[in-house]
N, C-alpha and C positions, 0 to 999 in steps of 0.2 A: 502494500499500500503506500502511494506517495505521500511525502511530508509536505504540507501545504505552505508551511514557513519556507522551507528549502527553494520550492517552486517560485513562490514572491521573491525570494532572495536573488535567484536566477533571474527573472525577469526585471528585475531592478536594476542587477548590474547590464542586463542588456540594452536598458534605456539609458542609464547613467553615463557609461563609458562613451558611447558618441555624443550623448548630450554635454559632455564635457568637453571632447575635443572641440565641438561647435562654438562652444562658449569660450574656447582659449582661441580659437582662428578668428572668430567676429566680435567678442564683446570684451575680454580681458584685456583692460587697460597695457598700452606699452608704449614706448616710445615712436614717436610720428617723424623722425627727421627725414624718412624718404618721401612721406607726405608733403612737407615743406618742400623738398626738390621738386616733385611733382608738381605743386602749387605754382612755384615760380616758373617752371618751364612751360606750363601751360598757359600762364599769363603772358609768355614770350611769343608762344603760337597766336595766340589771339592779338596781341598789338601787331604783328607780322601780318598775319591773315587780314584784319582791317586796312592796314597800309596798302596792301596790294588792291584791294577795291578801289582805293581812291583814284586812280587816273580812270577808270572805267564805271564810276558810279552813274552818271549820265544815261549810259548805254545800258546799263543793268537795271536802274530803278527810276530814270526819268521818263517824261511824257512820250517820248521817241524810244524807248527801250526795245531790245530784241523781241520781247514778247510783251507789249502794252497791258494787256488784259490780265497779265501773271500777277497771281496774290494768294496769300495764304490759303489753303483749304479748310472748310468748318472745322475740322478737327484740330488744327494746328495752332499752337501758341505763337502769336505776333503781335507786337504792339500796333504794326500797320493795319489790323482790323479795325482799331479805333481811331488811328492818327496816321495820316498818309500825307504825300507831297515832300517836295524837295527839302523844306527845314526839318521835316520829320525823318527823313534818310541822312541828314547831315547830322541830328542829335543823336541819333540811335548808333551811328559810326563812332562820334566821339564818345558817347558812356561806352561803347565797346573797347576803344582805345583806353580809356581810364580805368575801368574795371581791370583790365588787363594789367596795367601798369601796377595797380594797388597789389594785384595778385604777386607781381614779380616783387615787389619790394615789402608785402607784409603789411599792409595799411587797411584796416575797415574790413578784413577777408570775409566777415559773415555776411557783409552787405556787398563787397566786390564781386564774390563768386557768383550769387543769382543774378546780379546785374548783368555780368559777362554772358551768363548762360541767355538770358532771356533776350537780349541784344543780339548776338551772334546767331541764336536760332530764328530770331524774326528775319534778320538778313538771308538766310538760307532759304528760308521757308518761301519767301517773296521771288527768289531767283533760283531755282531748282536747276536749270539748265547749266549752270557753272559749277554744279558740285560734283566731287567725284568722292571715291572711299574715305580720303583723308579729312574730308569734311564731316562725313559721317561720324568717325572716330573721335575728332576733336568734339562734337558736340556731345557724343556720350562721356568725354572726360568731363566737360563742363558740367552737365546733368549731374554726375556724381560728386564732384566737387562742390556745387552748389548744395545738394541734398544734405552732405556731410557737414558743412559750414553752419547749415541751419538747425540741424537737428541733433549733431552727435555731442555728448558731454565732454568734449575735448578742452584743453588749456594750451595755449602757446599756438594757436594758430595764426596769429600775426608775426611769429618768430621769423626776421630776417635770415635770409641764408648767412649772412656774415656772423649770425648769434648762435649758429649750429656749433656744437662742442664748446662754447663759451658761456652762454647763459643758461638759463634753467631749460633743460629739453622739454619740448612738445609732448603732451600726453594724452591719450586718448584711446576709444575702441578702435580696433583695425580693419572694423567692416569696410571702412570706406577706400582702404587697399584693396582688400578681397575681392570685392565686386569689379574692380578694375582689372585685377589678374584674371577673374573669371571670364570676362568680357574679351581678353586679347584671346585666351586658351580656346574660347569657343569660336572667337573669329577665324583662327586657323583650322578649326575642325568642320566647320562649315564650308570653308574655303575650299579643303581638300575633298569633300563629299560633292561639293559642286563640280569641280574639276574632274573627278572621276565618271560622271556623266556623260563627256564629252570625247569626242573619238580624238582631237588633237593632242589632248595631254598623254592619253594612254597612246597614242600613235608616235610621241615625241616630237611634235612638230610646232607645239603652240607658241613657245617662245620666240621662234625665228619669225613666224606671222607677225608678230607685233615688232620685232628688229627690222623687217623690210619697209617697214614705214618710215621713210625720213623724218615725218614730223614728229614721230615718237622717240627718236634719239636724242638725247642730251649732249653726251659728249663722245669723243671718238671712241670706235670700237673697231678692233682689228679684222680685215676682210675676210679672213678664215673661220672666222666666228659667223660670219654671215653666208658664208658658202659651203662648209663643211656640214655633211650631215651627222657626224660622228658629234661635232659640238652642238648641234640642234637637240639630238638624243641626250647628251649629257646636260644641258642647261634645263631641258624641260623635265627628264625624271629626277635629275637633283633638286629642281624646285619643290617637287612632290616629297621627296625623301626629308627635304630640311622642313617642309612645313606639317609632315607628320612626325617629325623629331622633336620639334619645338614644345607643343604641348608636354610631350612626354618629359623633357627635361627641365621645363618652366615650373610644373606642378612640383616636383621632387625637390626639397630644400637641398639634398647632397649634390644633384647636378645643376642647380638653378642658375649658378654664375655661368657654368658652360652654355646653358641655354642664353642668356643674357648676351654672351660673346657671339655666339653664334646667329641669333637674331639679330643685333646690330649690325654685324657684318653684313648679312644678307640684306638687310632693307639698306645698308648704304651703296652695295652693289647695284640693286635695283634703281635707287636714286641716282646713282651715276650714269646709268646706261639707259634710263627711260625717263619722259617728262610724266610725273605722277603725281604733280602739284607737291602739296605738302605731307602728302602720304607718309613717306619715308620718316621725315621728322617726327611727324605725329604719333607715329607708333612707336619710335626711338623714344619720345618723352614718355609713353604710356610704359614704358620698359623700367622706367623709375619706380612705378610701384611695385616691381619685383626686389627692388633692393632692400636687405635688411636695415636695420636702425645704425648698426655696427659699419656697414658699406657704405651707407649714406654719409655719416660721419667722416669715413675715411677719404671720400671724394672730396668733401669739403674742406678737409686738412691738407690732403694734396694740393689743392686749388690755393688754398692759403699760403703754402710755403711757396709754392712758383711766384706768387705775387710777392711775397717777401724778399725773393731772390732779385726780383727786378726792382724793388725797392732800394735795395743795397747795392746795387751795382749801378744806379743812375747817378747817385752823387760822384760816386769814384771818375765815372764817364764826364761828368760835368766839371771836376777839378782838373781831368787831363785837359779837356779843351781851353779852359781858362788858362792853364800854364801855359799852353802852346800859343795862345791869343798873345799873352804878356810877352811872351820870349820875341815873338816876331815884332810886337809894337817896339821892344826896347831895340 
């Protein structure tokens, strides 16, 4: 006859173990150094993205725009649903730049993150013809940053990059980083599943089809890569292998650093070879969510050391130049 107490104990362990791990991954407060790095990186992307729009604002949002009747769909969040016109566009772009700058330096982050998300989303919703995968990733990063800034019981969200490792470290639940990690991993899984349905990827010719288009190339590519069937197959199947490997490497903490290095190198090569907008840079910034607090602090410490070396060498150069000038003057 079974023991009811033992049965309940087994059931409680079955529930408590995964619940404890989930609490550790999502809710147990920890240092948020990598969130600060991510915040500043996303702010930089927002400012750069908004500045890119400036030369084409009239073509995209003016009365003679590419699609004059284009606007937010009924279910889309957009300021232009209630306020439209040239002044509205200018104000929204200006707010996007201010929100991005505030995220970079760490000023009023709980307000700046939602402002950046709403303004960028409004601009994207009203001109979808200009969007690519990088814009989708940027919008999601802003959404997760805005949600975390609004509702997370975290401290130190306004910490500037220069304050990491010097001032009191930021603390809070790590779910704001976990959701971004999940999004990036899901991006690769869905991408591979989508590619496996087509014949060009399995046939080894998908990458060369894009490289054949001169308008898609960004920088110089050797001719043998364009003309060699072996190169076509290696690039196409290599892309699939990398995109299958990255989720596995990034999920496992022991292999996460290798995944970060592989992913950054992969997207850097894509950005070199092809015109993909801000997609490589945006995904690269999203990879900051995979850094541990120790790794993020190490990155900041390395940058601080390099800046210190530059400052120490500058006065010496000035003294040399001054001495030389004095000698010639005499």
